[in-house]
N, C-alpha and C positions, 0 to 999 in steps of 0.2 A: 065597494064591490060587489059586484055580484056574487051571490051565493053558491050560483049551481056553476064559476068561472075558475077555473082551475088556476091557480095562482101562484107565486108564493111571495109571501110577507118578506120583504126587506126591514128590518129594523134598526138604525143606526144606535148606536149603540153613543152616549157622549158622558164625558163625571159629571159625576153628583158634585154638586158646588155644593151640596152640606156634609161630604164626604170628607173631609179634608186631613186627607194622610202625613203627617205631619215626620220630620225627620228621629223624630226621635224614638216613633213606633215602628222602624225599620228593624228589622232586626241585624246583626253583625253579617250576616248569612249573603244578605241581599243583595251587598255591593260584588258580591263573588258570583253572585250569578248577572249584575247589569253589569257587571265585567265580563262575562261570556257569554251574554246571552243580547244584550242588550247596544246595538250600537252606536258610538257616540252621532251618526249623520240623524237628520230627525226623517220618521218613522211613515208611512202611509197611513192609516187608514183603513186596518180589516186588514194588519199584521198578523203575522201569524203568532197566535200565545205560546210561549214560552211555551216545553217539554213539561218543567214543574208547578205551571202556573198552577193557578185555583181558579174552575170557573165561579166559584161561591168566598163571596171574599170571607180569608181568615180575620180571627179575633186579634187587634193591635195582639205583640209578641208573640206567638204562635209562631213554632216549625212546623212545616210535613214531614213526611217522615223519611223522606232521604236526607234531606238537614238535619233532622236527627242522625239518621245515618253517620254523615256526613261528617257531623260537630265530635260523634263519639266515638266512631272507629278511624278515620282518614285525619282528620287536623286537627287534636285538640288545642292546641293555641294555632290561633292565626301568626302561616310562616311568610306569606304574602307578604314583603316590604317595597315597592312600587310602589309608587304615591301618582297615582294621576291625578287631577281636575276631579273625574269625576268622584273618585275617591274620595278625594279632601270633601268633594261637598254631599255627600252621605254621612261620612265620620265626622267633620267634623276638625276644633282644631285638638277636639280631645287624642282625635288619632294618632295626633305626631306627637300629642306629650308622654302617649304611654305605647310607642313604636320600639321606643329600645332596651325598655327590658325588654321585649316582647320577643326583639332579634335575636340579643344575647342568648335566652333561655335557647330559643328553637336553633340557635343553632351549633349551642353545647348539643344538645339530644341529636340533633341531626349526627353529626362529628364522632359521638356516639353510637348510634349503628352501625356510619361507615367504620370502625375501627371494630366493632364485632363481629361485623361480616369478615374484615377481613382477616382478623386476629381465626376464625371460623377455616377460612379457606387455608391463611397457612398453617393450624395447628391437622386438620384433614389431609395437609399436602404432607407432611413431616410423618403423617401416621402415616399415610401411604407407604411414604418413599421408606420408611425405616421396616413396614411389614414386609413390603418388596425386596428388599435388602437381604433380611434374613432368612425367608424363602429364597433370595436369587445364593444366599452361601453353601445353603442348605440341600441346594441343587449341584453347587458348584462342587462340595464336597462328595455328595451322593457321584458326580460326573466323573469327581479325579478318581476317588475309591475306583470306580469301575474302573478308569483310566491305567491304571493302580498292577488294577490285575487283570485286567486285559495285556500290560505292556510287562507286568511278570511272567505270563501262559507265556506270548508270543516269546522273551527273552528265556525259559527252559526248553522251546520249541528249536531254537538257534543250537542254544549249548546239546538238546542232543543231536541234534544234528550236526554238532561237529565229532562229537566222541562216535558217533557212528557212520564217518565219516574211514577216521583211522580203521588199519588194519597189519595184523600180525608184516603181510608182502610189503606196503608200504617200507615198512621199515628197515630190511631185511634189502627192498633192493637203490637204499641211500647206503646202506653199508656195502653194498659190492661195488658204487660207486668209486665211495672215498676212499675201501682197500687198494685199491690201483695207486693213489699218493701217500705212499710210504718212503717217507723222507726226511734228515735232518738237514736241508738245507732252506737257506732263507730263499731262493728260487720259489724254491716248491712251496712254501709255506704263501708265500704270494698267491702264488696259480691256485691252490687247494682256496684260497679268501675268496680271490675272485671268481670263480668261478660260485660259490656258495651263493655273495651276493649276486648273481646272472642268475640263478633258479631261483632267488625268493624275486625278483625281478620278476621274474617267469609269471609266479604265482600272480602278478600283483597289485604286490607294494610296491609303494610310491616314495615313499623314503627310506632307502635304505644305503644305512652309511657306512664305511669303508676307514677304518682308524691306522696307522700304522708309530710302532715306538723304538728305538735302537735302545734294548738293553744289553748288561752284561751279562753274558751266561756262560759257564764254567764247564768244563768236559775235562773224562779221561786221555790226559799225554797219551798216546798210544805208543808211537814213537821210541819211548824211554819206559821200562821197565820199572815201575811199583813193586818193591816187596815188602816181605815180612819177612825177619831170620832170626834166630837166637843162638844165641854167643856163650858161649865156655868164660871160665872168672879170665882165661887167656885172651879173650876176644879174636874164637878161631869161633867161622861156623859149625856151629853143631847142624843148622837146618834151616832151610829158606823155601817159601812159598810165595810162589808169584801171584801178585795179584792181578794184573793188566799189563798191556803195554808185551814188546819184544825187542829181544835185541842178538844178534844172532853170535856176537859174541861171547856173548852170557851165558853159562852152564850151570843147569837146574837137576840140584839131588833131590829126586822122584821115591829112592828106594827106603825105605821104613828105617831110622834108625833106633838101634838098641835103647833099652831104658838107664840103662847103665851111662851112655854116652850124658845125660841130661838129670843121675844126681847123686849129690853130694856127701863123700863118706859119712859125713856129719849129721845126716838124713837121720832121722829116725822115722824115717815112712819110705818103703821106696816109692817111685812114680810111675808113672804112665809115660811112654813117648812122645813124642811129639812129631807125628808123623804127616807125610801129606798128601796135599791134595791138593791133586794137577789139575793147570789149565785148560786141560782137555774136557777134564772132566765139571768141570763148569761149564751149562750154555747158554751163559748169560755174562750178563758185569754186573759186578757190586765199585759204589766209585762213590766216594762223598762229594754235594757241588758246593763251591768257594773253599777249598780246603788249601791251606797252605800245602804250596810243597815244598819238599826236604828232604833231610837225612833224622833223625833222631836216636838218640841210644840209653839202654835204663833198665829201671830193675819195674815189675809189672807192680801195678798197688790193684785189686777188685773192690770200686766204687762203688757197687752196686746201680743209682741208676745220677749218682753224680748230684743231690743238690747238696745246698746247704748245710741242712741237718744230717746230712751220709757223713760229710767230710768232718763236724765239729764230733762224731763217734769214734771216725778213727781217731781225731785228737788228742781223742779218750782214751784209747787203745794204747795209743805213742806210738802210734806210726806215721813217720815224715814219710812225705807224698813230693817232699820237692827236688825237682831234678828227675818225675817218676813217670812212665807211662802210665795209664787208666784203662782198665777193659772194664766198661760198665756198659748196662741194659742200657737198650732203645728203647721207649715204649708210651709211657709217661709224662714225659716230657718234650717241650720242640731243643733240636741238637742246637741252635745259639747255646740255649739257657746251658744245657750241659757245659760247652765248649767255652762258658764267660766263666762258669766255675772252679774250671778246670785249670785257665788261666792264671785267676787270681789265684789262685793256692803252690801257683810257681812250675807247676808240669810240664813236661815236656812236648806231652802227645797224647792221642785219647784212639782206643779203638771202641770198637759199635759192635754189641750182637744184640737179638733180638731169642730173647729166654722161653724154654717153650710153656714157661708158666704165666705167661708174657700174650702168649699166640691170642686167647679168647679174648682177649683190647685190641687189640692188629687185628685183629679181619673186619674189626666191627669198623674201620676207617677206610677212608677211601682210597683211591689209585693216586692222586695225586697226596696224600700224605704221606706215603709210603714212596714214593720217589721223591717228592719234593721234601727228602728229609733236616734238607739244612735250617731251615723254620726261617730263609729269604722270604719276605714278600716283595712281588714287585723287583722293580731294578735298586743295586742295594745304592747304589753312587748318584741317584738321586728322589729320596728322601723327603712326599708328602709333596712332591712336581711332577709329573709326567717326563718321562726321559722323549722329549722331541729335541726336534733343533729350540739351539739357541737356551736350552736348560745347562748352567753347569755342572757341571760332576767334582765330584770329591775324591780325594786318594784314595787305597785301601785301605788306608788308618784309619781314617777319618770317616771311610762307612762302617768301621766296626767289622769285617771279617777276619776269619781265625787267622789267626797268627799262629798256631802249632796244627801239624801235620794230622787230618783226622780222617779214620778207612774204618768203616763196613767189613765183619769177616760172616763166615756161615760157619750159624751152631756148632757144624759138627770140629771145627778151627775151634772156638770160642774150647770147646769142652776140655780137649788135649790140652792146653793150654795152661785152664782155671787148677784141671785136676793133677799138674804139674806141680802148681803153687804150693807155698810150706808155711809154715809162722801161723799168727793170729787167726784162729776161725774164724767166722764170720761170726752173726746172729744169726737167727733162727730165723729171722724176718728177711733174711740174703742171701739163705739160702733157695734155689731157683730147680727148672726140671731138668736139668743134664744129668749126666750120667756120673757123678761129681761131689767131690763137698766144697762148695763153698771158703776156700782162706784169703781175708783180706791181705795176705802179706809180712814178712820180716818186722820186729820190729827196728827203734835207729839203731838196736847195736850187733844186727846179727845183719850180718851179708850174704844176699842170695848167689847159689851155686852157678845160673845162666842171666842174661839177660836179652832184654828184646834191642829189634836193631827195626826200625819201620821208614822206606823209603816208598811216600810219593809224590809221582809226577800228575800233575793236572795245566790246563792250560785255559786261560779267560778271554772272551773277545766281543766285540758286541755285534747284535745277533735281532734282526728285525723280526718283532711280531705285530700280526696282524688281528683286528678280530671287527669284525659283523653284526652291526645292534641297526634291529628293524622296529619301525616306529607309530602303531596304529595311534592315532589322533583320538582320545575323548570325547564325547560330547557333554555330557555336561560339568562334567567336573576333570581338564584336560591336564592341571597342573598334580595331579595327583598319580605316579605310577606305579602302575607290578611290574614289575621286573621278571622276567623267564633267562636264568643263564643257561650252558651249557657249556664246552671246550671242542676244542678242534683238538684232532688225533694228538699224540705224540712228535716230533722232531728230533729227538734222541734217539741214539742207538739203544736196543732191547737192552732193561738191564733188570737187575732186583734188589731185594733190601735182605739182610740179613734173618734167614728159614722159608722167608717166601717166592711159589714159582715165580716161572717166567711169564715178566710184563712185558706183553709186545705193545706196540703202537695202536690201540680198540678206537672205534670209530662209534661204539653203541651213543656217545650223546649227543656227539654232531646227529645221528639216520635220526635218535629220539626225537629232538629240538627239530629235524626240519619235515620230521610228520603231524607235531602240535602250529608250524606255522603250513603246513599246506591243508590244515583243517578250519585253521583260521579263517585261509583266505577265501574258501568255500561259502564261511558266513557273509562276510566282508560281500559278496560277489551275490548277495539274496538278502540285503540288506541293514545286517547286520554293524550296528556301530557299537563299543562299549563305550560307556559310562564315564571312565576312568581310562587314563593314556595307556598301553600295552606295549613293554618295548621288550624285544625277544632280540639277548647277545648272546653268541657265538664266541669265546675268548678262546684266546693261541696263548703260546705259553703254559701252559699249564704245567709241564717242566719241568719252566726255570723258572721257579715262583712264584705260579702263577701270574706271570706278572700283564697279561690280558687284562683279567678283570682288577688286575691293582691299580694298572697307571692306567685304565679306564674311567675310573674310581676318581684317582687326582686329576685328573683333567676336568672332568664333572662335578666337583667333591662339593661347592657348595647348591647347584642343583638339586643333587638326591638331597645333602640337608635336608632341604625344605620344602621337596616336592614327593621321593621314592616313601613309598607306602611299606612298600613291601618286600622281601626278593624270595626265588626260588629256585635252588638249585636241582638241574636235572642232569644224573648221572647213573656210573655204572661202579661194581666195584665186587669183593669179593666177599665169597659166605657162601651160604645154604641154596643153593637154586629154587624158586619160588618165591624169595623173599623180597620185601620190599620196605626198606630201609627210608623212615619219615623222622630224622629227627628235624629236632624244631623249637622253636622259641616256642615256652611257653603263651602267648600271643594268637600264636598259629598253627596251636595243636588243635583245635577245636572246628576250624576250619576245614582245616586236611580231613577229618576225618568225617564231617558231614559229607563231603567229598565222598570220602571211601564207602561213605552208606548208600550214598548215590548210586553208586559205582558193584553195587556187594561187596567190597573191596575190603569188611573190617576184619574179617578177619585171616586176611595176609595183611597186614602191616602192623610193623613192628615198629611202634613210636616209643620215643628218646631224645632227651637232653640234645641240644645244636654242641655240638665239640667237632676236635678236630682239626686239619688244614684243610682250605679248602678254596675255591673260588667265592661261595659265602665270608670269605674273613674278609672279604675288603668291602663287607659294606655291612656285617652283622657287627666284627670286633671294632674299626674301625669310627663306624657313622653310627653303629646303635640303629640300626632299619631290622625290623624283624623281619628272619629270616627261617628258609627252613633247605632241607636237602634232602631230596626226594632221589631214593638209588635202586638202580635192579640190581638184584645179588646174585652174583653165579661164581661157579666153583675157578674156573680157569678164565686169566683173561687173554688167554691167545684168544681165544673161541670167539667167534665175529657170532652176531646175528642171523641167526637162520630161521625159518619159516620153521618150525616145529614145537614141539611141547613143550620142553624148556621158555622158547621166544615169548610167549604168552608172559611171563614175566616182562620184561621189555613194550609190553604189548601195556601192563598195567601200573607201570610204573607211569608211563607215558598220559595217559588218560589220567593217573586219579590228577599229575602235574597239571594236567589243562582243565577239569574239570577247576580244580583249587587256583589257578588262576583267571578263569573265566566268574566264579561268584565274590573273588574280590575287587573286582573289576567292573561287577555289573550291580553292586551293592548299595543301595543309599548309605545304609551306616558302615560304616567296615566294620564286619564279622572278627573283631579281635576278641578276646575272653583275659578281660581283664584281673579276673578273681583267680581263674586259673596261674596267672603268673601273682598271686598274691597270697596261692597256697602253698608254690613251691616257696617264694622266698618265705615262708612262713615256716615250713619241712628243713629250709637251709640252716633258718636257727636253732632248729632245734635239735638237730644233730649234731651241729657244731657247739650247741649249750650243754648240750651230754656227754661231750666227747671231753670236752675239752673243761668241762663242769669242778673237779675235786683240783685242777693247776691253779682252775681260777681263785679259786677260795683260799687258796694259798695265798696267790698273789696280792691276793686283798683285792679283785678284778670284780666285775660282770658285766651280763649282757645285757642288761635293761637297759639303757639306752638304745641299741640294735631292735629289741624285740618291740619296746615305745614308736619306733620310726618305720617297723613293718607292722603292727598293728594297727596305726597311721592308715598308713597303705591301704592294707586291705578296708578298711572303711570306704575307702573315697573310691576303691575299684565296684567294691560294691554297690553304691551310691551311682557310679559313671552305668553300671551295668543294668538298673534297673530304670537307668531315664533312656538308655538303649533300645529295652523294650513296652516302651509307653510311646506306644502309634500317637496321643494327642501331643505330646511333646516331640517328638519328630515329622508334626505337620509341619513346625516351623521351618524355615531350609536356612534362619541367621541362629537357631538353636541345634540344628543337625549341622552344620557345617563349625560349631564349634567342638560338637563333642567329637569331631571326624577328626580335628585338628589335634586334638589333645589327646587321642587315640593313635596317634602319626610320631606324635614325638615325645608321648613319656619314654621309651626305651633309652630313646638320646642319652638319660640320665644318667644310664647305664653305664656310659662311656667318657672317661677321662686317664689322667694321669695321677696314677698310681704312687705312694711313697718311694718308690727306684726310681720313679721318670720311666716307669714304660706306658704309651698309650695300652688301656687296655680293658673291658668288658666285665663285668663282675661275675657273673653267670658263667661266662664258657672259657675252658678247658679242651689242654690238648684229647683228656678221656671222658667219657662222662660222670660223674662227682656225685657223693649222697648231700653237700653242702657246696660253697662258694670255693669259686675253683682258688682265689687269693689264698685262701685260708685253711684250703683242701688237707694237705701235703701236713701238716703240725701235726705233733705226734706227743699225749702227754711224758712219752717214753724222754723226749729225747730236749725237753725245755728247759731252760735256762732264765734268766734274766734279759739277756742280750734278743729271746729269741720269744720270750715273750714280750714284747716292749715290740719286739716287731712287727708280731703279731695283731697286736690288740691297734699298731696305728695303720693294716689292712684292715681292721676291726672299724675303724672311726671312717678310712676311706669306704668302704661298703655302705656306713653305715648314711653319710652324708647321699650317696649316690640313689640310696630310698627315698630317704627326706627331702630332693630334688624331685624323685618323679612323684613322689608323692603331689606335693604345689601342681605338679603340669596337671592333674590328674584335675583341677576341682575346677569345678566350675564358676564358683564366685572369681574367680581370681586370688586370692589373698593366700 
């Protein structure tokens, strides 16, 4: 080709026949190159050179850069186990002999890598999950705390709204309505209960129940004369006192008798005459419910309070009481107990009066205590069962009704009777506040110059009693009940007890209950719902043994035993104007005083121990439900609530009851004070030991076991109180439920059958005591072997009750 010509010289590459590349000089990486880049079909000349081929032949057995990288970083061991014809051509038979161990090692490493990757993923997932769970838990706790704070603030607003809606005018308006229902008949009672139920439904309450019970009632027989006469030794009338009733043929001597008519010539002391207190001078009626009717005659014996210890003193003074008529002071024990003691002594009748020295005690009690003097609770013919259709009735004798005439008299008449008595002078502790020296009566060998004839006429009949109960179901703890109770006005004629002013049918309790219901209804309308169920009960039969509350309790006994948290009684009572009596179980005193503080009423509250007779007895004394009596105090029961300065007292007790109920209903943990209960028990034991210490030493007895039981109770009380304020523990709903159940049931252990066979509460009695009511009346001055044995039996019963309460409080169930 000429030099001037422009041409491209094509060089044909041919294999060098002298350069023989044998299989042994081919590296083990080259088959991989062959697999990837060299097709199995024949290639035409001038085909594309493989990307990693060298233009200059490499020395035999050397590696390219890429081969070295692949060999050292990617596949340290040949992991390809596929055997193609070409692969067998390049590797020869040696590859087959070496393939098994290579494949095994490769597979293990490959699986190991996969396992590491899987474990890494799993660990990462779990770590992320638990970290997120902790974050979520913290967020939930924070959110829960925020919700609790928000909910608590909202509840507080609802409570303030309810209290703000209450007014003096509202209470007075209800009082005006109810004052139009002054009657003592069953139809009137039914009419009033129907009216109250209708008003509650109009307020928006959907669950309103009216219950009716047919109970035995006792009323004075006004068609017959009931009287008290004094007779001389010949049986001639010296004086006659008409108690109640009328008879046109009966002549009453209203003239004052001369003292010589009652003085025996042998007496060494002149006596005052017994004078008439005419029926016209009595503005109200005095009588004893369930007293036996009849006429009895005998000498008069002063028996103090007619306790068993009092009769021991009479016996020691050789005063025979069999067949005689007792005159006893009323105020420290139930009349049923006095009657039982007098009947056991073989006495024929009982005259009761209120001594001026006992007035301070009497004034602290409610209207129901004063009127329901008999001590009979509920229908006496159906004990333990509601007085409903189909329930068998007991006979009068089986029911334990008094078999002797019992009659209350005025302090004035009691003073003249006691002032004319002779014989053995009563001990200093028996002297009272009347203007007379108290004598017990004549000894067995001497006969009195005058006697007493007591004639009592009572009538008994069945009467219908109605209750109205409204239920507001709780949202969180619907099976835990907070019960607020009041009572309907009296259906009985106006009556009094000795020494008391007139007590006409009052409407304070019903009016205050309706004002509370109105406030709660407004809260419901705005969206509030209580956490616990609230029951509002207005009871009938307050003047016939509190039959309404007692019969309702007996009908619902099992449910209340399991579900009732507390009972609050709302009422009015005699006392100084402007005071609120808060007699309560020690468990409730703290929450009541907290409510009073929230209402700025702390200085107006007079706290005390629960005692006396009232609607609370059915719940506290019979079932051991922690209870309280919140009573408005005023001087004249005949005065109706009016919008005046004194009316604020009604408003105060209504707000206090409402606030207390709301705190109990809307608290997560029941706000009971177990330490306060322990403090009271320790104080009771200390008082009893101090009082009876010398007698115990002489009798070789101690209170060590009782003290140990109270100490154990106090330890568990402190543990419980610490747990209640531990927010971290109360975050558990299970723990909170366990705590609440123990608080609910603890006081149940204080109720039981005492050694005398009477169902009783170890703490509560007719009056407030400084020690256990069961042993409060024992005195070192009248102790003997028999009374000491009886007292220690009562102490054992108290100890057993406290030990049971301690077991109930324990969280470990031991």
